[in-house]
C-alpha positions as semicolon CSV with decimal commas, in nm:
position;residue;x (nm);y (nm);z (nm)
1;M;-2,636;8,604;-9,346
2;R;-2,726;8,879;-9,067
3;L;-3,052;8,893;-8,907
4;Q;-3,147;9,238;-9,032
5;R;-3,093;9,135;-9,415
6;F;-3,272;8,797;-9,328
7;C;-3,575;8,995;-9,193
8;Q;-3,551;9,278;-9,445
9;C;-3,601;9,012;-9,714
10;W;-3,862;8,847;-9,515
11;E;-4,083;9,158;-9,517
12;R;-4,153;9,131;-9,888
13;R;-4,467;8,993;-9,931
14;A;-4,433;8,787;-10,243
15;L;-4,131;8,605;-10,081
16;R;-4,351;8,529;-9,765
17;L;-4,632;8,395;-9,999
18;A;-4,373;8,180;-10,222
19;V;-4,217;8,022;-9,899
20;Y;-4,586;7,928;-9,746
21;T;-4,689;7,785;-10,069
22;L;-4,364;7,587;-10,085
23;F;-4,407;7,442;-9,729
24;I;-4,764;7,362;-9,802
25;V;-4,697;7,166;-10,131
26;I;-4,403;6,996;-9,952
27;F;-4,615;6,890;-9,670
28;L;-4,914;6,782;-9,898
29;Y;-4,634;6,549;-10,095
30;L;-4,539;6,436;-9,797
31;I;-4,861;6,299;-9,674
32;V;-4,931;6,155;-10,007
33;I;-4,581;5,984;-10,004
34;G;-4,595;5,855;-9,647
35;T;-4,938;5,712;-9,701
36;R;-4,799;5,496;-10,009
37;R;-4,488;5,406;-9,801
38;A;-4,730;5,331;-9,485
39;L;-4,903;5,070;-9,674
40;F;-4,670;4,927;-9,928
41;G;-4,314;5,052;-9,849
42;S;-4,064;5,106;-9,577
43;S;-4,252;5,249;-9,277
44;E;-4,312;5,186;-8,934
45;F;-4,688;5,244;-8,958
46;L;-4,791;4,881;-9,004
47;G;-4,544;4,750;-8,721
48;F;-4,686;5,007;-8,459
49;R;-5,035;4,905;-8,533
50;Q;-4,935;4,537;-8,498
51;I;-4,830;4,617;-8,162
52;V;-5,137;4,784;-8,097
53;Q;-5,371;4,522;-8,240
54;V;-5,173;4,242;-8,046
55;S;-5,158;4,426;-7,718
56;V;-5,500;4,615;-7,693
57;V;-5,724;4,412;-7,933
58;M;-5,586;4,069;-7,878
59;D;-5,487;4,169;-7,502
60;R;-5,148;3,983;-7,531
61;N;-4,805;4,050;-7,392
62;Q;-4,651;4,202;-7,704
63;Y;-4,301;4,125;-7,599
64;D;-4,391;3,728;-7,616
65;A;-4,570;3,777;-7,931
66;I;-4,368;4,017;-8,158
67;W;-3,997;4,037;-8,209
68;H;-3,937;4,352;-8,390
69;V;-4,021;4,707;-8,294
70;R;-4,081;4,594;-7,948
71;G;-3,834;4,808;-7,744
72;Y;-4,079;5,048;-7,659
73;P;-4,212;5,073;-7,286
74;P;-4,563;4,880;-7,218
75;P;-4,778;5,197;-7,238
76;F;-4,667;5,263;-7,603
77;P;-4,966;5,107;-7,769
78;L;-5,190;5,256;-7,541
79;M;-5,073;5,610;-7,645
80;W;-5,053;5,504;-8,013
81;A;-5,403;5,335;-8,009
82;P;-5,563;5,606;-8,216
83;F;-5,379;5,545;-8,500
84;G;-5,339;5,170;-8,457
85;L;-5,692;5,047;-8,396
86;V;-5,851;5,124;-8,728
87;P;-5,975;4,903;-8,892
88;Y;-6,053;4,736;-8,578
89;G;-6,009;4,374;-8,661
90;R;-5,836;4,050;-8,477
91;L;-5,488;3,944;-8,656
92;P;-5,484;3,602;-8,777
93;D;-5,131;3,587;-8,683
94;P;-4,916;3,828;-8,466
95;D;-4,666;3,790;-8,747
96;H;-4,909;3,944;-8,992
97;V;-4,926;4,322;-8,988
98;R;-5,275;4,343;-9,169
99;A;-5,585;4,170;-9,047
100;S;-5,686;4,128;-9,435
101;T;-5,602;4,274;-9,770
102;T;-5,949;4,343;-9,868
103;P;-5,995;4,683;-10,058
104;G;-6,238;4,827;-9,756
105;E;-5,993;4,745;-9,497
106;L;-5,694;4,889;-9,704
107;L;-5,869;5,180;-9,776
108;Q;-5,926;5,219;-9,382
109;L;-5,568;5,159;-9,329
110;G;-5,480;5,429;-9,596
111;M;-5,702;5,675;-9,420
112;S;-5,568;5,611;-9,084
113;A;-5,216;5,654;-9,216
114;A;-5,313;5,993;-9,370
115;V;-5,474;6,106;-9,031
116;L;-5,164;6,009;-8,849
117;L;-4,930;6,188;-9,118
118;L;-5,153;6,492;-9,087
119;T;-5,134;6,494;-8,733
120;M;-4,739;6,436;-8,733
121;T;-4,728;6,747;-8,982
122;L;-4,916;6,981;-8,761
123;L;-4,712;6,891;-8,456
124;A;-4,401;6,935;-8,619
125;V;-4,519;7,292;-8,726
126;W;-4,655;7,342;-8,357
127;S;-4,318;7,218;-8,230
128;V;-4,129;7,477;-8,433
129;L;-4,347;7,761;-8,298
130;S;-4,313;7,644;-7,939
131;I;-3,926;7,627;-7,974
132;S;-3,931;7,974;-8,119
133;E;-4,126;8,121;-7,856
134;A;-3,930;7,944;-7,575
135;C;-3,603;8,103;-7,751
136;G;-3,726;8,467;-7,772
137;K;-3,662;8,709;-7,527
138;E;-3,961;8,739;-7,313
139;G;-4,135;8,500;-7,554
140;R;-4,071;8,721;-7,855
141;W;-3,863;8,689;-8,179
142;P;-3,904;8,820;-8,527
143;A;-4,156;8,637;-8,737
144;C;-3,870;8,494;-8,957
145;F;-3,723;8,289;-8,676
146;P;-3,982;7,997;-8,698
147;V;-3,921;7,965;-9,083
148;L;-3,537;8,018;-9,000
149;L;-3,577;7,715;-8,759
150;L;-3,808;7,497;-8,995
151;L;-3,549;7,549;-9,280
152;L;-3,301;7,409;-9,033
153;S;-3,465;7,119;-8,911
154;G;-3,766;7,064;-9,163
155;S;-3,606;6,793;-9,350
156;L;-3,509;6,597;-9,055
157;M;-3,881;6,631;-8,939
158;A;-3,993;6,530;-9,282
159;N;-3,804;6,216;-9,280
160;S;-3,935;6,126;-8,950
161;I;-4,295;6,186;-9,072
162;A;-4,249;5,987;-9,409
163;R;-4,153;5,683;-9,201
164;C;-4,424;5,712;-8,962
165;E;-4,160;5,716;-8,683
166;T;-4,242;5,842;-8,325
167;D;-4,026;6,103;-8,279
168;V;-4,212;6,388;-8,417
169;F;-4,455;6,307;-8,092
170;V;-4,149;6,309;-7,865
171;L;-4,031;6,637;-8,032
172;A;-4,375;6,785;-7,943
173;L;-4,358;6,702;-7,602
174;V;-4,028;6,795;-7,532
175;A;-4,091;7,149;-7,742
176;G;-4,401;7,185;-7,533
177;A;-4,198;7,136;-7,218
178;M;-3,938;7,387;-7,342
179;L;-4,225;7,641;-7,397
180;M;-4,364;7,595;-7,053
181;M;-4,011;7,614;-6,892
182;F;-3,876;7,885;-7,072
183;G;-4,161;8,092;-7,220
184;Q;-4,451;8,052;-6,960
185;R;-4,252;7,990;-6,676
186;R;-4,467;7,671;-6,570
187;R;-4,217;7,428;-6,467
188;W;-4,448;7,178;-6,331
189;T;-4,641;7,132;-6,643
190;A;-4,308;7,133;-6,848
191;G;-4,218;6,839;-6,594
192;F;-4,533;6,649;-6,672
193;L;-4,476;6,673;-7,040
194;L;-4,121;6,528;-7,018
195;G;-4,269;6,255;-6,792
196;A;-4,524;6,172;-7,055
197;A;-4,224;6,175;-7,330
198;A;-4,002;5,933;-7,123
199;V;-4,325;5,672;-7,075
200;F;-4,358;5,698;-7,475
201;K;-4,007;5,648;-7,557
202;L;-3,751;5,580;-7,297
203;T;-3,456;5,833;-7,411
204;P;-3,629;6,156;-7,300
205;G;-3,596;6,020;-6,931
206;L;-3,259;6,189;-6,967
207;F;-3,447;6,518;-6,867
208;G;-3,499;6,338;-6,545
209;L;-3,145;6,381;-6,451
210;Y;-3,137;6,749;-6,585
211;L;-3,421;6,839;-6,350
212;L;-3,259;6,664;-6,061
213;C;-2,913;6,821;-6,113
214;R;-3,081;7,163;-6,153
215;R;-3,247;7,088;-5,820
216;D;-3,570;7,170;-6,015
217;W;-3,796;7,009;-5,750
218;R;-4,147;7,119;-5,919
219;G;-4,037;6,992;-6,262
220;V;-3,916;6,654;-6,091
221;G;-4,278;6,634;-5,939
222;G;-4,429;6,715;-6,261
223;M;-4,223;6,452;-6,450
224;L;-4,301;6,176;-6,184
225;A;-4,676;6,270;-6,200
226;G;-4,647;6,248;-6,579
227;G;-4,455;5,912;-6,560
228;I;-4,727;5,770;-6,318
229;A;-5,033;5,903;-6,501
230;F;-4,927;5,721;-6,836
231;G;-4,692;5,494;-6,716
232;L;-4,905;5,304;-6,429
233;V;-5,264;5,464;-6,404
234;L;-5,343;5,437;-6,763
235;P;-5,213;5,069;-6,801
236;L;-5,420;4,944;-6,486
237;A;-5,726;5,133;-6,620
238;V;-5,705;4,932;-6,937
239;W;-5,537;4,608;-6,865
240;G;-5,582;4,565;-6,505
241;P;-5,309;4,501;-6,235
242;R;-5,229;4,141;-6,375
243;G;-5,191;4,269;-6,740
244;T;-4,992;4,556;-6,651
245;Y;-4,747;4,334;-6,427
246;T;-4,732;4,070;-6,722
247;R;-4,622;4,333;-6,977
248;Y;-4,369;4,524;-6,759
249;R;-4,231;4,187;-6,665
250;G;-4,218;4,095;-7,029
251;W;-4,033;4,441;-7,123
252;A;-3,786;4,375;-6,857
253;D;-3,705;4,015;-6,945
254;E;-3,720;4,053;-7,328
255;V;-3,587;4,406;-7,366
256;L;-3,405;4,557;-7,083
257;L;-3,213;4,255;-6,978
258;D;-3,159;4,149;-7,317
259;L;-3,020;4,474;-7,388
260;A;-2,782;4,461;-7,078
261;R;-2,647;4,119;-7,186
262;E;-2,630;4,165;-7,566
263;G;-2,661;4,526;-7,630
264;T;-2,808;4,665;-7,940
265;D;-2,824;4,317;-8,088
266;A;-3,125;4,220;-7,898
267;V;-3,321;4,488;-8,040
268;I;-3,245;4,505;-8,439
269;G;-3,082;4,285;-8,661
270;R;-2,737;4,421;-8,802
271;P;-2,712;4,656;-8,519
272;Y;-2,409;4,830;-8,615
273;R;-2,475;4,910;-8,973
274;S;-2,459;5,274;-9,108
275;T;-2,838;5,319;-9,062
276;N;-2,756;5,327;-8,684
277;Q;-2,603;5,671;-8,601
278;S;-2,587;5,617;-8,237
279;L;-2,236;5,658;-8,047
280;R;-2,190;5,302;-7,984
281;A;-2,266;5,180;-8,343
282;A;-2,010;5,462;-8,429
283;A;-1,736;5,321;-8,211
284;V;-1,807;4,978;-8,331
285;R;-1,745;5,079;-8,708
286;Y;-1,442;5,279;-8,652
287;L;-1,289;5,015;-8,405
288;S;-1,348;4,687;-8,531
289;R;-1,393;4,542;-8,899
290;Y;-1,747;4,545;-8,907
291;N;-1,960;4,576;-9,243
292;A;-2,104;4,968;-9,253
293;G;-2,237;4,882;-9,582
294;T;-2,495;4,635;-9,738
295;T;-2,465;4,279;-9,762
296;R;-2,439;4,314;-10,134
297;R;-2,190;4,598;-10,118
298;P;-1,984;4,580;-9,794
299;R;-1,787;4,877;-9,671
300;Y;-1,521;4,878;-9,395
301;V;-1,438;5,249;-9,248
302;N;-1,234;5,100;-8,942
303;V;-0,897;5,263;-8,809
304;T;-0,819;4,983;-8,612
305;D;-0,901;4,616;-8,581
306;Y;-1,024;4,550;-8,230
307;P;-1,259;4,260;-8,130
308;L;-1,625;4,335;-8,177
309;D;-1,665;4,324;-7,799
310;T;-1,368;4,578;-7,716
311;A;-1,520;4,807;-7,953
312;R;-1,878;4,773;-7,790
313;K;-1,720;4,839;-7,444
314;A;-1,528;5,130;-7,589
315;G;-1,873;5,286;-7,704
316;D;-2,056;5,194;-7,372
317;V;-1,763;5,421;-7,207
318;L;-1,819;5,683;-7,427
319;K;-2,161;5,704;-7,342
320;L;-2,099;5,695;-6,980
321;G;-1,872;5,974;-7,015
322;I;-2,128;6,184;-7,184
323;L;-2,368;6,115;-6,898
324;A;-2,103;6,217;-6,643
325;L;-2,023;6,515;-6,825
326;L;-2,378;6,624;-6,838
327;A;-2,446;6,532;-6,470
328;G;-2,145;6,752;-6,370
329;V;-2,226;7,051;-6,567
330;W;-2,620;7,046;-6,475
331;G;-2,504;7,027;-6,147
332;L;-2,243;7,283;-6,106
333;T;-2,464;7,541;-6,291
334;A;-2,758;7,476;-6,084
335;R;-2,753;7,838;-5,919
336;N;-2,722;8,176;-6,037
337;C;-2,847;8,063;-6,375
338;G;-2,999;8,316;-6,634
339;R;-3,266;8,226;-6,854
340;E;-3,038;8,205;-7,180
341;R;-2,778;7,982;-7,027
342;E;-3,071;7,743;-6,870
343;R;-3,196;7,739;-7,201
344;L;-2,874;7,620;-7,363
345;L;-2,825;7,366;-7,067
346;F;-3,169;7,215;-7,163
347;A;-3,100;7,200;-7,525
348;L;-2,798;6,961;-7,407
349;G;-3,064;6,678;-7,382
350;P;-3,152;6,602;-7,733
351;P;-2,790;6,556;-7,889
352;A;-2,726;6,350;-7,578
353;M;-3,027;6,153;-7,627
354;L;-2,918;6,059;-7,981
355;L;-2,583;5,969;-7,878
356;I;-2,645;5,737;-7,559
357;S;-2,937;5,552;-7,732
358;P;-2,880;5,209;-7,862
359;V;-3,034;5,287;-8,176
360;S;-3,057;5,616;-8,352
361;V;-3,167;5,632;-8,716
362;G;-3,207;5,912;-8,947
363;G;-3,598;5,970;-8,829
364;H;-3,482;5,998;-8,468
365;F;-3,285;6,293;-8,542
366;A;-3,624;6,534;-8,570
367;I;-3,543;6,611;-8,195
368;M;-3,242;6,825;-8,313
369;A;-3,466;7,095;-8,376
370;V;-3,438;7,204;-7,998
371;P;-3,027;7,247;-8,010
372;F;-3,067;7,390;-8,363
373;G;-3,308;7,659;-8,204
374;A;-3,110;7,729;-7,918
375;L;-2,778;7,795;-8,117
376;A;-2,982;8,027;-8,374
377;A;-3,123;8,228;-8,107
378;F;-2,790;8,256;-7,933
379;A;-2,627;8,357;-8,247
380;I;-2,900;8,609;-8,312
381;D;-2,865;8,764;-7,971
382;H;-2,497;8,798;-7,993
383;E;-2,465;8,869;-8,351
384;E;-2,201;9,113;-8,316
385;G;-1,976;8,931;-8,063
386;R;-1,715;8,631;-8,081
387;Q;-1,955;8,400;-7,930
388;G;-2,235;8,464;-8,149
389;R;-1,997;8,408;-8,437
390;L;-1,902;8,079;-8,285
391;A;-2,271;7,973;-8,238
392;A;-2,344;8,051;-8,595
393;W;-2,045;7,836;-8,715
394;G;-2,146;7,547;-8,465
395;L;-2,484;7,558;-8,615
396;M;-2,393;7,568;-8,963
397;L;-2,172;7,249;-8,895
398;A;-2,400;7,074;-8,711
399;F;-2,671;7,128;-8,955
400;L;-2,425;7,022;-9,244
401;L;-2,340;6,703;-9,081
402;T;-2,670;6,577;-8,972
403;H;-2,815;6,625;-9,336
404;L;-2,513;6,451;-9,489
405;M;-2,624;6,128;-9,357
406;G;-2,808;6,081;-9,668
407;V;-2,502;6,010;-9,870
408;P;-2,411;5,652;-9,818
409;I;-2,050;5,684;-9,756
410;L;-2,095;5,967;-9,531
411;K;-2,352;5,744;-9,324
412;Q;-2,093;5,500;-9,300
413;L;-1,870;5,744;-9,151
414;S;-2,130;5,839;-8,914
415;A;-2,190;6,204;-9,010
416;A;-2,529;6,224;-8,786
417;T;-2,329;6,109;-8,518
418;L;-2,056;6,346;-8,556
419;G;-2,327;6,613;-8,598
420;A;-2,480;6,530;-8,287
421;V;-2,159;6,544;-8,118
422;V;-2,063;6,911;-8,256
423;A;-2,422;7,027;-8,166
424;L;-2,358;6,908;-7,787
425;G;-2,000;7,037;-7,785
426;F;-2,095;7,389;-7,894
427;V;-2,393;7,422;-7,691
428;L;-2,186;7,294;-7,388
429;Y;-1,918;7,547;-7,458
430;L;-2,154;7,844;-7,515
431;A;-2,336;7,737;-7,182
432;C;-2,058;7,720;-6,966
433;S;-1,876;8,020;-7,138
434;A;-2,186;8,218;-7,088
435;R;-2,188;8,124;-6,717
436;S;-1,794;8,243;-6,660
437;S;-1,902;8,553;-6,835
438;S;-2,187;8,615;-6,604
439;A;-1,982;8,502;-6,310
440;A;-1,676;8,775;-6,432
441;S;-1,940;9,028;-6,445
442;A;-2,079;8,997;-6,118
443;A;-1,743;8,980;-5,955
444;Q;-1,634;9,304;-6,109
445;D;-1,983;9,461;-6,010
446;Q;-1,904;9,340;-5,654
447;N;-1,555;9,479;-5,657
448;R;-1,680;9,831;-5,750
449;V;-1,933;9,838;-5,461
450;S;-1,672;9,730;-5,227
451;E;-1,407;9,980;-5,333
452;G;-1,643;10,243;-5,321
453;P;-1,583;10,615;-5,451
454;A;-1,219;10,713;-5,465
């Protein structure tokens, strides 16, 4: 559908009212269902609360006391504390996620979960608006663009919100950095937000490579400042030098070293099942006879039968290849880079984060709103050209694949992994081809100047 037709339809007041009402109803339903799942179903809410209670209330090293959901950096419980301290009660045992099951405390837990879900919903909407402004020409796009972006990425964000995952917070920080960098030209502030995101969850640290390769020293300085503020100053203020050292030492010994030795097995059980859509997990499922289904209904999708260790190493080689490719592209395009091209280069970060992470489950794909926005903006801006049509096809294919991970057999075939690869590939091609086109135009202009009048 062309932009003009979409905007003409959007001008109808009845349609706008119906869409806004639908969004409000969906998000209210999401908060109700999410609160129920937070207390009684499959959700990260109680596990994250457990980390906060153990680390902040009981003042214990969470990496020694808790086995599951422990891969987050040491400052995580401090940044999650507003949603994990209610009700404020000591846990009888670190293995128990509730202090008790009394009706009063259960009500407090429910209210805390509802506040968390409402906060995440507002952050998701703010992220969409921020990405839309960052993708616009001089910060301006038609009013229909945020709605288009919400339609493209809303279900991914809803999945993250319903499970109380941290990724909407990461998305908000990355979207804010994108807005500061491209919408308001505040590169130090953008780096600061990226530093906070990297402390909250390790994978956004990939943007540090982006800033270094781009030689964006203001952004690098801001990212270092954000990392120091949230990763060092805040823990020292709460835990003191000894407590901070103990937690960082526990994180290094119990998480980082175990990841280096054992891989994803050190973080979660059955690490390469279909729930995990990371590049390494997909390589294991395709290259070795690993059960991609459930224990009750095993399913194998492998095309070869290499040993598990060989498949893991193949996945690691692919991850290193992606990092090398990004470093090369970001470094080689550091100079003479226009705003549109730089935005595309920035959008390479989120799909790469999902691919190189040891664990990428459905809720983590909310960050795909960034490349979706960049591809949609490029398709709109070059609507009549071949590259614009290519961006639209890439957007539709990446959207389809990432949303098909809800189908069990397609999840086992790593549909979301392929969606991230498609988004990465199309954004990379458009960024490089846009650079080539710009360079060719500049060369032609230079030739005209040198030739002079006939």
